[in-house]
C-alpha positions in Angstrom: 4.8 -0.3 4.6 4.7 1.5 8.0 6.0 -1.6 9.9 8.8 -1.9 7.3 9.8 1.7 7.6 9.9 1.3 11.4 12.0 -1.9 11.0 14.6 -0.5 8.7 14.7 2.9 10.5 12.9 6.1 9.8 16.2 7.8 8.9 16.8 5.1 6.2 13.3 5.5 5.0 13.8 9.3 4.8 17.0 8.8 2.7 15.0 6.6 0.3 12.0 8.9 -0.2 14.1 12.0 -0.3 16.1 10.5 -3.1 12.9 9.5 -4.9 11.6 13.1 -4.5 14.7 14.6 -5.9 15.2 12.3 -8.8 11.6 11.8 -10.1 9.4 14.1 -12.1 6.2 12.3 -12.5 2.6 12.7 -11.3 3.4 11.1 -7.9 6.5 13.2 -7.1 4.9 15.2 -4.3 3.8 12.0 -2.5 7.5 11.3 -1.7 7.7 14.3 0.6 8.1 12.9 4.1 5.3 13.9 6.5 6.1 16.5 9.2 5.3 14.0 12.0 8.0 11.6 10.6 10.5 14.4 10.4 9.8 15.3 14.0 10.3 11.7 15.1 13.6 11.6 13.3 14.8 14.8 14.9 13.9 13.4 18.3 15.9 10.3 17.7 12.9 8.1 17.5 14.1 6.2 14.5 12.2 3.0 14.9 12.9 -0.5 16.1 16.7 0.1 16.4 16.1 3.1 18.7 13.4 1.4 20.8 10.7 3.7 19.5 9.5 5.3 16.3 6.2 4.7 14.7 5.8 1.8 17.1 7.3 0.8 20.4 7.0 -2.1 22.8 6.6 -1.8 26.5 7.5 -4.7 28.8 5.2 -4.9 31.8 6.4 -6.0 35.3 4.8 -9.4 34.6 6.8 -9.8 31.4 3.9 -9.2 29.1 4.7 -7.1 26.0 2.5 -4.2 25.2 2.6 -3.0 21.6 2.1 0.8 21.2 1.8 3.0 18.2 2.5 6.7 17.8 -0.7 8.7 17.7 -0.1 11.3 14.9 -3.0 13.5 15.9 -2.2 13.7 19.6 1.6 13.3 19.5 2.0 10.5 22.0 2.1 6.7 22.1 -1.0 4.7 22.8 -1.8 0.9 22.9 -2.4 -0.7 19.5 -6.1 -1.2 18.9 -7.5 -4.3 17.3 -9.9 -3.3 14.6 -12.6 -5.4 12.9 -14.2 -4.3 9.6 -17.2 -6.1 8.1 -15.8 -5.8 4.5 -12.6 -7.5 5.6 -14.5 -10.4 7.2 -16.6 -10.7 4.1 -13.5 -10.8 1.9 -11.8 -13.4 4.0 -14.9 -15.6 4.1 -15.1 -15.4 0.3 -11.4 -16.1 -0.3 -11.5 -19.1 2.1 -14.0 -20.9 -0.3 -12.2 -19.7 -3.4 -14.8 -17.1 -4.4 -12.3 -14.3 -5.3 -14.8 -12.3 -7.4 -17.1 -12.0 -4.4 -14.2 -11.2 -2.2 -12.9 -8.3 -4.3 -16.5 -7.1 -4.8 -16.8 -6.8 -1.0 -13.9 -4.4 -1.1 -15.0 -2.3 -4.1 -18.7 -2.0 -3.2 -18.1 -1.1 0.5 -17.7 2.7 0.6 -16.5 3.1 4.1 -13.5 5.2 4.7 -11.3 2.1 5.4 -12.5 0.2 2.3 -12.0 3.3 0.1 -8.4 3.7 1.5 -7.6 0.0 0.7 -9.1 0.2 -2.7 -7.4 3.5 -3.6 -4.1 2.1 -2.4 -4.4 -0.9 -4.8 -5.4 1.4 -7.7 -2.4 3.7 -7.1 -0.2 0.6 -6.9 -1.3 -0.6 -10.3 -1.0 2.8 -12.0 2.4 3.8 -10.6 3.8 0.3 -11.3 2.8 0.8 -14.9 4.4 4.2 -14.9 7.6 2.9 -13.4 7.8 -0.2 -15.5 7.5 1.9 -18.6 10.3 4.3 -17.5 12.9 2.1 -15.9 11.9 -1.5 -16.6 12.6 -3.9 -19.5 8.9 -4.2 -20.3 5.5 -3.8 -18.9 6.0 -6.9 -16.7 9.1 -5.6 -15.0 7.2 -4.3 -11.9 5.3 -7.6 -11.7 8.5 -9.6 -11.6 10.1 -7.4 -8.9 7.0 -7.4 -6.7 6.3 -11.2 -7.1 9.8 -12.6 -6.9 11.5 -9.9 -4.8 8.8 -9.1 -2.2 6.3 -11.9 -2.6 3.6 -9.3 -3.0 0.7 -9.8 -5.4 2.0 -8.0 -8.5 0.2 -5.0 -10.0 -1.0 -6.6 -13.2 -2.3 -9.5 -11.2 -4.2 -7.1 -8.9 -5.6 -5.5 -12.0 -7.0 -8.8 -13.1 -8.3 -9.5 -9.6 -10.3 -6.2 -9.7 -12.0 -7.2 -12.9 -9.5 -6.2 -15.7 -8.4 -2.9 -17.3 -11.9 -1.5 -18.0 -13.2 -2.1 -14.5 -10.0 -0.6 -13.0 -10.2 2.4 -15.3 -13.7 3.1 -14.1 -12.7 2.8 -10.5 -9.6 5.0 -11.0 -11.7 7.8 -12.7 -14.3 7.6 -9.9 -11.8 7.6 -7.0 -8.5 9.0 -8.1 -9.1 11.7 -10.6 -9.1 14.3 -7.9 -5.6 13.2 -6.8 -3.6 14.9 -9.6 -4.1 12.1 -12.2 -6.1 13.1 -15.2 -8.6 10.8 -16.9 -6.6 10.7 -20.1 -3.4 9.7 -18.2 -5.3 6.9 -16.4 -6.5 5.6 -19.8 -3.1 5.9 -21.4 -1.4 3.9 -18.6 -4.1 1.2 -18.5 -4.1 0.9 -22.3 -0.6 -0.5 -22.1 -1.5 -3.1 -19.5 -1.1 -6.8 -20.4 -2.3 -10.0 -18.6 0.0 -10.8 -15.7 2.3 -13.8 -15.8 1.3 -14.5 -12.2 -1.9 -15.9 -10.8 -3.1 -13.5 -8.2 -4.7 -16.3 -6.2 -1.4 -17.7 -5.0 -0.7 -14.4 -3.2 -4.1 -13.8 -1.6 -4.1 -15.3 1.9 -7.5 -16.1 3.3 -6.6 -15.3 6.9 -6.0 -12.4 9.2 
């Protein structure tokens, strides 16, 4: 999502999220407020790839080598992109490569590092908000699945739900990890109660490589 925002332009991204903020009134409404650091970058004309710098920028060394940099939010300057390695990611990839998807997703769920929790919570929010959006603006509960699978080639939300063990397992995870984020237990249960099996096999979207 960050690379996409930088690619289309932070000004375009701002127009999109501002429109969402102004025209939605659901539990996720406040999450559409653009962060202050992004507002600052826009004011400074650092709009992303089209402006030469934004969330990322590329420096060309005298030798011709390209150096990829990222905007450091905490310190307010650009630094070289770091290569990170996380044990839970390596465990997931190794499991997916041999077709053991249950073990792969268990590696994510059972690793309580900050990074794993961030990834897991992102997937849980993706599932819940897709159910909310499909109910409000879609033709049926599968509408968000169709958009994400055919429009973006992303693993659709109902398929991710199945990959994480089904509605009951996802409900437990959501209550454990998302209840403090403005989403009440009853609302989580209500949304997941309406979930149906996905029309898409999640395994076709899960790539066992970095």
